[in-house]
N, C-alpha and C positions, 0 to 999 in steps of 0.2 A: 504494500500500500504506500503510495507516494503522497505526501502532504506538504503544502506550503502554508506557512503562517505569515499572513500579511498584517503588519503592525505587531511585531514581536516585542511588545513591552512586557509589563509584569505578568499579565495573564497569558498573553500569547507565548512568551518564552517558557512559562511554566508548563503550558500544555504541550509545546514542542518538545521540551525535555522529557516529559512523561511518555509521549508517543515514541520518542527515540528509544527510551528504555524498553518499550514494547516491541521494538524491532522494526518500526516503520521507517521508511526513507523520508526524513524530515528536512525541510529547508526553511530557514527563518529569513524573512525580508525585513531589514531594519536599516538604520543609518546612524551616522555620528559616532561618538565615543562608545555607545552601547554596542554598535556593530563591531567596532574595532576590538572591544573586550571579548565579545563572543567568538570572534575569529581566532583570537589568541588563546583563550582559556576555556572555550565552550560556555554553556550556561551553568552557572553555579547556583544551586537551589539550597537555601537554608530553611529548614522546616522542623517543627517539633516532631514530625513523623520520621525524621532522619535526613541529614544533609547528603547531597550527591552532586556530581558534576556530569553533564551530558555533552559530549563533544559533537554538537549538532552543526551541520553546515549552515553558515550565515552569509548573506550577500545583500547588496543593495540593487541587484539587477535581476528582476524576475525572468527576463528573457533567457538568462543563463541557466535558469532552473527548468524552464519549459513546462509542458502540460503535466498536470497532476490529477490525482483522483479526488482530492479534497483540498479546498482552500479554507483555512480557518481564519476568520476575520477578527483581529484583535484591535481594530481601529475604533475610535469613537464614531457614533452614528452620524455626527455632523460632518464627517470626512468621507462618507460613502459616495456622494455624488461625484467627487473628484478623484476617486481611487481607480478609475479605469486603466490608466497606464501601469499600475501595479498588478492589477488582477487579470487583464485580458491576455497577457503572454502565458498565463498559467492554465488557461481553459482549453479543454477538448469537449467533444459533444457530451460526454457523460460526467464531467466535473461537477461535483456538488460544492456549494458554498455554505459553510457552517458559520452563521453570523452570531457571535457572542456579544449581544448588545443589551443594554437596559431599555426599558420603556416599550412603546408600541412600535413594532417593526414595520418596514415598508411592505412586507408581504401579508399583513394581517388578514385581509379579506380574500387573499388568493386561495381558491379551493374551499372556501367556507360557504356551505350551502345556506341560502337564506336571502333576505331582501337586499343585503349589501354585498353579495358575492361579486368579487372583482372591483369593488369600489376602491379608488385611490385616495389615500389620506394626504392632502396637500402639505400639511405640516412636516411630514417625514419623507415625502416623495414629491417635492415641488416640481410641478409640470412634468412628472414622470422621469426626472433626472436620475434618480437612484435606480428605478426599474430598468432604465436604459443601460446602466452599467452592470447591475446585478439582477438579471432576470429572475422573477419570483419562482419560476419553475425549477431553478437550480438551488433554491434556498432550503436549508435545514435550520430550523429555529434552535436557539441555544440560550438557556437561562443559567447564568453563572451564580453559584453560591459559594465561591471561594474568595478569600481575601488575600491579596498579594500586593507587594510593592517593590519597586526597584530600589534596593538599598544602595547600589552603586552600579556603574556600567557593567553589564554582564552578570550581576548578582541579584537574584530574586529572593526576597524574603517572603515565605509563605506563612501566614499567621494562623488561618483556620479555614476549614471547609474544603472539601474535595469534590463537591457535586456539580456536575455540568449536565443539566437535564436537556435532552434534545427531542425533536419531533418534527414530523412532516406537517406542512401547512394544511394539507387535506386530511390529516389524522390517520393516514394509512400506515400499515406496518411494512416499511420498505427494507429491502436488502441493504441499501446504502446506509441507512440509520443503524441497522444491526451490525454492519461491519465496523463502522466508526465507533460505536459503543463498545464493541469487543476490544478494539485496540486501546481505547481510553482506559478500560478496566484492566487490561494487561499491563498498562503503564502505572497502575496504582491509583487511578481516579474513579470516582463514581460517575456513571454516565447512563442513567435510566432513559429508556425511550418511552416518552409519554404519549398516550393515545390522544390527549388534547393538551398541547403545550400552552395553550392560551390561559389555562388555569394558573400555571406557574408564572406566566407573564404578569397577570393582574395581581397575584399575591405579592410578588416582588415589587411591583409598581406601587402598591399601597403605601409602602414606606418611602420609596424614592420621590413620589409625587408631592409629598408633604415636607419631608425633612430636607431634601436637596434645595428647593427654592428658599425655604425659610432660613436655612443655614447661610445661604448667600446673602440674604437681606439682613440677617442679624449678626453674622460672623460667629454664631454659636455652634457648639458641638451637639450631637444627638442627645446626650444626657442633659445638657443645659436646656434644650428645647422641651424635653420631657418633664423636667423638674420645675419649669415655669408654668404656673397654673393656667394662664391665659393662652400661651402657645400650645400647651398640651391639649387644651380644648379645641383650639383651631386645627391642630393635626387630626384630631378625632373627626371633626366635621369634614375636613378635606377627604379623609378616608371613606366616610359614609357617602359623600358625593361621588367618589370614584367607583365604589361598589354599585351605585345606581347606574352609572354609565356602562359598567361591565354588563350588568343585567340587561340593559337596553340593547346591547349588541349580542345578547344570547349567551353570556358567560356568567356563571354564579359560583365563584371560588368559595371553597369551604374554609373561610378564615374570618374570625371576628376582629373587630376594630380593637377590642381590649387586648386580645392575644398578640396582635401585630404591634401594638404600642409597647407591651411588656417585652417583646423580643427586641425592639429598638432600644429600649431603656437598658437592657442587659449589655448592649454593645459598649455603652459607657461614653467617655469623652473622646469620641471619634469624629473627625472632620469628614463630612461627606465629600464625594468626588467633585461635586459642583463647587463647594467651598475651596477645595484644593486647587481646582482649575482657576477660580477667581483670584486666589492669592498668587498664583504663578503667572497670571496674565494670559491664560488660555481661554478660548471661547467656552462658554457654559453650555453643556449638553442638555438644554431644557426643552427643545422642540419635541423630542420623543417622549420626554417624561411628563410634560405638562401641557404644552400647546396642542399636542395630538388628542389628549383626552378632552380638552375644551372644544376642539373641533368635532369630536365624536358626540359630545353632549349637544352641540348645535344640530348635528345631523339627525339625532334621535329625539330632539325636543326635550332633553333632560335638563332641569334647572340645576346649575352648579355655581351659585353666586360666589362662594368663597374661592373656588378654583379660578373663576374668571378674574377676581380681584387680585389674587396673588400672581396670576399670569400677566396681568396688565403691568404690575409694578416690576416684575422681573424682566419683562420684555423691554421696558423703558431702561432698566439698569443695563441690559445687554447693549442696547443702542447707544447709551451714553458712554459706556466703556469702549465700544467700537469707534465712536467719534474721537474720543481722547487718544486712542492708539493711532488713528489716522493722522491726527494733528502732530503727535510725537514723531511719526515717521516722516512727515513732510519736511 
């Protein structure tokens, strides 16, 4: 099995190292000091489950890799529309794209029977730009429950979690999902094939849709948001609105707001990825986390006043930061 990891950051390099241990032919697509370190020393994984080093092939030239069986996308979703030059040299007719993203994916209504089958969500697939680069029929959904970070170039710190749930957009049991799952498990990871991955998508989104934008607005950690009475109540309301939107598009995940809040509180003083991006000057990945759900609420006529309000403020924040960055670069 030949796999290319496009966006071999903390999660991508961790998955690549695991697949290499399973005997897969793995190629990491990266750049900069991280690429140089992986070329020289391989991927070094530091984990409470045991440290190891994987001498995985790493390059910045996907054309030198050529067609693969699977592309594992470790990029942020806001990079998908521009990733064509990285992905296209890796594709053959049967190549599957395993997209490890947070939030609502561009393929969400692909193969989903019902009134919205084939509907394109503008927030995550503007004018079809993502579908043009990543055809939905190639997509295998992936919801990540692992926490990793790049401790230094080439060095991945794995903190907790090894689960990577995958599934077909049309909920079929495919050979390609089975093969990828088996390789992930052989490399030491959990990779269940879910009959309906959309349940996992909404369960994880329950936390992200509230904590990520609120952390960017308040600069607070997850624990601080939970321990503040009014923001805790706001999070609960945003979660309930999100569950209403999920139900309106036919998905009813078995997760209570109280249980999801308790799980977030246990994470402690953790900065969300959105807050980390804000502090490092990177674009915030809120289109797939928040804007898409607001769009789905409008599509289905579901009232979500708190989600709309937080979306308005974070969208203004994103525009303000973009204008500041453009002035700085001028």
